[in-house]
C-alpha positions in Angstrom: 181.1 -54.6 -87.4 181.1 -56.2 -84.0 177.3 -56.5 -83.5 174.1 -54.6 -83.1 173.5 -52.6 -79.9 169.7 -52.6 -79.2 168.6 -49.1 -78.3 165.8 -50.5 -76.1 167.7 -52.9 -73.9 171.3 -52.0 -74.6 172.2 -55.6 -75.3 174.7 -56.4 -78.1 173.6 -59.0 -80.7 176.2 -60.6 -83.0 174.1 -60.6 -86.2 177.2 -61.1 -88.4 178.8 -63.8 -86.2 181.8 -63.3 -84.0 185.5 -62.5 -84.8 185.1 -62.7 -88.6 187.3 -59.6 -89.1 190.0 -60.9 -86.7 189.9 -64.3 -88.5 190.2 -62.7 -91.9 193.1 -60.5 -90.8 194.9 -63.5 -89.4 194.2 -65.5 -92.6 195.6 -62.8 -94.9 198.4 -61.8 -92.5 197.4 -58.2 -91.9 196.9 -56.4 -88.6 193.5 -56.5 -87.0 192.5 -52.9 -86.4 189.3 -53.4 -84.4 185.6 -53.5 -84.7 182.7 -51.1 -84.4 179.2 -51.9 -83.2 176.1 -51.2 -85.2 174.6 -48.7 -82.8 171.6 -46.5 -83.8 173.2 -43.8 -81.6 175.8 -43.2 -84.3 173.1 -42.0 -86.8 171.2 -40.1 -84.2 174.3 -38.2 -83.1 175.4 -37.6 -86.6 172.0 -36.3 -87.6 172.1 -33.9 -84.6 175.6 -32.8 -85.4 177.0 -34.5 -82.3 179.4 -37.3 -83.3 179.3 -40.4 -81.1 182.9 -39.9 -80.2 182.0 -36.8 -78.1 179.9 -39.0 -75.7 182.5 -39.7 -73.1 180.6 -42.5 -71.4 179.4 -44.4 -74.5 180.9 -47.8 -75.3 180.4 -47.1 -79.0 182.4 -43.9 -78.7 185.2 -45.8 -76.9 185.2 -48.3 -79.8 185.6 -45.5 -82.3 188.4 -43.8 -80.3 190.2 -47.2 -79.9 190.0 -47.8 -83.6 191.3 -44.3 -84.4 194.2 -44.8 -82.0 195.1 -48.2 -83.4 195.0 -46.9 -87.0 197.1 -43.8 -86.0 199.6 -46.1 -84.3 199.8 -48.4 -87.4 200.3 -45.4 -89.7 203.1 -44.2 -87.4 204.8 -47.6 -87.5 204.6 -47.6 -91.3 205.9 -44.1 -91.6 208.8 -44.8 -89.3 209.6 -48.0 -91.1 209.5 -46.2 -94.5 211.7 -43.4 -93.2 214.2 -45.9 -91.8 214.2 -47.8 -95.1 214.7 -44.7 -97.2 217.4 -43.4 -94.8 219.2 -46.8 -94.8 219.1 -46.8 -98.7 220.6 -43.3 -98.8 217.6 -41.8 -100.4 
């Protein structure tokens, strides 16, 4: 989580501190995939059947789309690497 987005003022509050996920990823040598804000609009949209990612102008929606794109890219890299490894091994 990257922080809490206040529904009244729109400010982000780092209630869990900053960059903990990035620091952990660096420490254990894994890719950092991204962070998502704690935004009440996520629940409101989900309850209404309108996922946050469908809100084109919402920063939270952009964060979800960015995370999804990063994960998809990393999966693609792993699949290509696996395919190359199995092809090189003659499997």
